[in-house]
N, C-alpha and C positions, 0 to 999 in steps of 0.2 A: 779536868776529869768528870767532872758533873757534867760539864757543856757534853763530853757524848755520851754520856748516859741518857743523857734528853734527849740524843739526836738517834738514840740505836731504838727508845722506844718508840719514837715518833714513826722511824721507818716501818718498826714488825705492826702498828697498827695499820697504816695504809695499807701493807700486804694483806694482812685478814679484812680490810674494807670492800662494799661492792663497788664503791665508786668508779673502780678500775679492777681490769681481766686483762690476764696476758696470754689466756686461752685463744688456742689458734681458731678451734670451735666458735666462740664470736665474733672475732673479726674477719675471719673466711667463709664466714655462713651464704650458700647460696643465695641470689634472691629470690623468694618466691613471689609471683605474678599474681599468685590470686589470692594470697592474705594482702598483699600490701593496700598500703589506703596513707591518704594522704588527709587527716580530718580538722578541724578547725581548728585546731590548737597549732597547727603548722606556721611559720611566721607569715606564708602569706592569707592562710583563712581560704584556703582552697579544698574543697570534700570532693577528691576524687577516688572513684573505684575502677582501676582496671583489671580486666580480666585478662586472663588469657583463649579464653574462647571466644570471646568479643573480637580481638583479633584477628582470630584465627579467621570466622566468619564474615568479615569485611574483605580479607583477601580472596576469600572464595567469590564472596560476590561479588567483587569486583574482579575478576579471572572470567566467571559466569557470563557478565554482561560485554567483555572483550570476546570470548565465543562467539556469544551470539550475534555482534558482527561479524563478526570474520564469518560466519557463515552464512548471513542476509547478502554479506558483499560479496561473495566467492560461489556460492554455494555449495561448499561440501560439509562432510561432516562433521560433528561432531568433535571425535576422536583424532580426526587429521586435523582438525582449528587446534585443539590443544596442543599436539605434539609442537606443530609449528609456532604457536605462543612462547612456552617452555623453551625450543630452540631460539627465539629470538629476545629471552629474555624479559619479556610483558608489552616487547612494541611491537601495539596492532599493524602499522605499516610496514615495516620488517617482515612480521609473521605474515602478511597478504601478500606479500614478496615471494614469501619462501613457498606457499603454497600453488602461486600463475607458476613459477620457475619450473613446479616439479607437473604440473598439468600440461605444460609446454612441452616437457619429457613425452608424453604419453599423452601424446592428443586422440583425441574420441574419432572414430571414422564418420560419425553424426556430424561434425561438424565440417566435413569435408578440409581438411588442412588448416580450416580458420585457424587462429588464434584461440585462448583460451580470455575472455576478459570480465573483471571486476563488475558486476553490476550491481555498482553503486550507485550509479547518478542516470538523468536519459530523461525522456518527455514520454508522457502517454497522450495518444491519436485517437481522436473517432470520426467514424463519418458514419452519415444515414441517410434513408433514404423512406419513402413513407413505409416500406414493408421489410427491411430489415438496418439494423447498425450491428457497426465493426468498431471494435476498437482494444487498441495492442499496445504492448507497453518494448520500446526500443529503449535501448541499454547503451551507455558508453562509460568512459575511463572518470571524465573530469564535469566539474558543475560548468565551468568556461564552455566545453563544445555544447554542455546540452540548451543553450541559450541559443547556440550561435544558430542564425536563420539557413542556414542548408543544412544543417543536421534538422531540423524541426522539419525543414520542407521536405526531408526525406520520408520522415517518420509518420508525415500526412501522404505522403507515396503511398508505402507500403499497406498503410491502410485502407487508401482509394482503391489498390487492386487487389488486397484479400477482398474487398468486399465485394467486388465484381467477380472475381475467381468464384467465391460461394453464392452469387446469384447466377451463373451459371451455372453450378452443378446441381443448387438446387432445380431447375425445370428440368433436368435429367434423373431416366432412373437408375442411373450405371451407379456402383460402390466403387469407391475412390481413398485409397491409404492415405498418409497424412505426405505421406514421399512424393505424390504424386499430386498433390492440392500444394505444396511447398514449391514444387516447382513447376508450376502453372503460374503460381503466385509472384513465383520471381524472374519468368518467360515473359509475361504479359507486357506488351510495348507500347507509351505514353501514345496517346492521340494528337499530342502539338509536339513534341522533342521527336518522337520515335524510339527514344531511349526505353531497353525491358530496367525494372525493378531490380536485377543482378548487376545492370551495366551500372545504374545509377548507386547501391550502394557502395561497387568499389569505389566508383569514381570521387565518393563524398568520403570514404574512408582515407582515400590515399592522397586528398585535398585538405582536410583537417587533421591527418596523421595521426590515427585515434584508430580503434578499435570498436565496431559496431558488432550489438548482436539485440537478434527479436526473443525476448523474452516469453511472451505472452500475446495469444488473441485471440479473441469472444466475439462471439455472435449471437445477435439479440433477434428473435424474429418476433412479429406484432400476429396477432388473433388479426381477425378480418372486426372492424371498427375498433380496433384501439389507435393509440396515439405516442409515440416517444417521445420524452422531454427527456433531456440531456445537458449534460454541465460540463465544462472544463475548469479545473481550476489556475490564475495565472497565469490566463492564454492571453497571449500579447496578439492575436489574429484580428482579421478584421472582423465587426458585426454579423458581417454580409459572408459567408464563406464556405467552399464547398466540404471542408475539415479543418478540426480545430486539436490543438497541442496545448497541453502545460504540465504541472505535475500530476494534476488528477484528475479524475474523471468519475462519473457517474449518466448510466443511463437506466429509464425508466419507462414500464408501458403500465400506459395505465387504460383501462376502459370505462368512457365518459360518457358514453351514447353520445346521439348524432353532434354533428362537431362543424359546421361548414367555415371555408378560408383557416383551418389548425395551424398551418403550415406555411412559410415561405419558403420556397423553392430557388434555389442558386440558376439562374442561368448561364451561361459561357458564349459572350457574344459569338466566338467564334474557337470550335473545338477543332477545328480541325487545319490548323495551322500557324496558333501563334509564334511561334517560337522559328519556323522555316525562314532558312536562307531563300533568295530568288533563283538567280543565274544558272546556278550549278546544279539547282533538284536534290542538293544536299539538304539533310536534318539540320535544324540551326542546336545553338547551345538548350544542356541540358534545361529543363524546367527548375530545377531546387538551385542552378545558378543566379536563376532570375528572381530567384524568392517566392518561385512562385510552387505549388504541389503537382504534379504529375494527372496528368485525367485518364482513365482505364475505358470510360462508359458515355455512351449516351444518357444513361439512366438520371435523371435530375434527382440531384441530394437538397433532402432538406437543412436547412439554416436554424436561425433561428426563428420564434411565430412570426403570425404572419404581421405583416408592417403597420395595419391596418388597427390591427388589434392586442400591440404589444400593452398597452394599459388595461386589460382584460384580466381584473379580479382571481380568475379563476387559475389562470397561465402562471401569472406571477406566483400562485399559490404553489402549484406542482411545481416549479422551479426551484420554491424554497425547499420542497419536498427533496427534489434532487442534490442541493447545494447540501442539508441536511445529510443525505447518505454519504456523500464526500469526508463531511467531518465528522462523522460518529463511527462510519466504519463497520456495519451492522455485519453478521454473516449470511443471515435470510430476512425472508419479509416476514414472515409470521412463525407461530410456536407448533403449525402443524408440519411444514416444512424444516425445521430445523429439531425441534423433537417431536416424534410421530405418537407418543402415548403419551406427550402432555396435556395433551386437550381435554381426553379422556378421564384423566388425573384430578385438572381443573374443578370439571363438573362434579366427579365426585365427591370433591373437598368442600365442594360451594352445598351441593345438597346435605353432606353430614353438617356444616356450620348452621343450616338453616334447621335444620332435625335437632340439632342440639338448644335452642332455644333462642338464638340468637334475629331477629327479622333481618327480610329479604338484604336491607338496604346497609346493617350493617355489616351482615356475609360477604356483599360486593365489594364493602371497601378492604374489608379483612383480607380479601384474595388479591385485589388492587394491589394490595400491597406486596403480597408475595411476587405477586407474577412483575413487579418492576424488580425484588429482589433476585428472582433466579432469571428471568430473562431482560431482565433491561439493559442489557451491555454488551448481545449476541443478537436479537431479533427485533427489525425495524420498528414493526405497529406497535413495541413497547417498549420504547427507545424515548426518553422526555424529549419531549418539543425542543430543538433548537432556539428556536424564535418565537418561544414561547416565554415565561415567567417560572417555569419550572415543577408547575401541576401538574400540565396536561402531559398524556401521551399521543404518540404520532396517529396512532388509531381513532382518538378523541376527538383531534385535533381534524383529520378524513373526513369524521360526521359528524361535525357541526358545521363545516364547508358544504360536506353533501348538502344538509336541512336546508342553506342559506343562498345556493344556487342551484335549487332542486333539482340536482340530478346527481347519482347514486356515483361516486367515486370511488375506484378497487383499481388498488394497485395491483398486477400481474407477474410483473418478471423485473428483475435489475440485476445490473452488474455495475462493479465500482471497483476502479484500480487507482493505486498511487506508487507513486517512485518510494515512499517510505515502507512501503507493505514489505514482510515477510516471504521470503518467493518460498522459501523453506517447507514455511506452514500455512501457508496462503490454502484455501478451498474456494471453490467457486461457486457460487449461488445455485439452485435446480434450475430447470426450464430455460437454458442455455448452451449454445457450443462453445466450448472450454478447448485450447491447445496449450499445453505447457511446452514449448517449444523453446528451439534452441539453435537458431537461423542466423551464423556469424557470417560475416563478412571479410 
């Protein structure tokens, strides 16, 4: 009897204790992400704070990156890319295919019935005379094709034809629509193989079994006495070629005073028929099949600097500026062109600093820091010099070189392309002729 009494008292004590609770409110309480934490008293000694807001922000950030990639690779709007991404359950490749399938069902008449392509891979080609330079952005589907000799030869051929048509049109006073200009480019016959750009484009597309599209065309004209300096990144072309291609490129126009033998001109040994057949009088194979670009004009193209002056310190420096422009991707040359009211504000701020009691030297140093912070990313002259120790801007090294060579060096115009550019938000610099095209083959 005593034994059962003790057991009853023990059970009564347990049910009243806080050690155990049979309430469903305790055992089935929903997990709260906001308040949940694992402190140093946990078995693993880990201190973790997991917030629901952090999780949501991470998902949104990842989605934004995918939408940006889809926009740059397909050229479509954010809303359309968002819907395709949701439909593809976050798979970027599947989403891009959904967009392309939708576009192919509603082809734009401006493409002349051509296929819509993903603007993801391609090559940048440039061609220059001593008066005008041309740069084109030719796109394809895959990285493999972008490095193919047939494709790069076609891109350079298109660039040569564009340059020839621009020079021909600049010599006349007639106005010309872009459609007329495009047709002229596509119908220019090669002086060697006789094939037009349109014919070559269709042939290359069929040979590579891949869509090809020209996304952008730019022209830079030099003022009297100015000189062009160009750079193409990752180019596999011979050093002395009529045109070049690579993953990125820049063309800059400098005023440096009189300079004899600045350029080296490309001389074609026989532009009248390197690829012609003999007995039947028919044209031979397309130039691109032979790994050469087509030639459309007798005007001499400029290549690298004059061979006798390759070690010229000034020319090496100018080329480094062209490399810097490709690496840093500025939006404009100087503050005046990037921000029309910026220079006036800076002058007022300098006067204000001096009037407040600061010496001119200290005021200029303060202003220099503000310049770098405000314009150091977008304005070429205010960017940190790539080839320096990080303390000098491009404008400072140009001023230093001007004193060293006793010449006034002035950068007047520039244009820069890269395959990695965001084609949706790209804005071309001033003082160049720019066409945002969609010429599909």
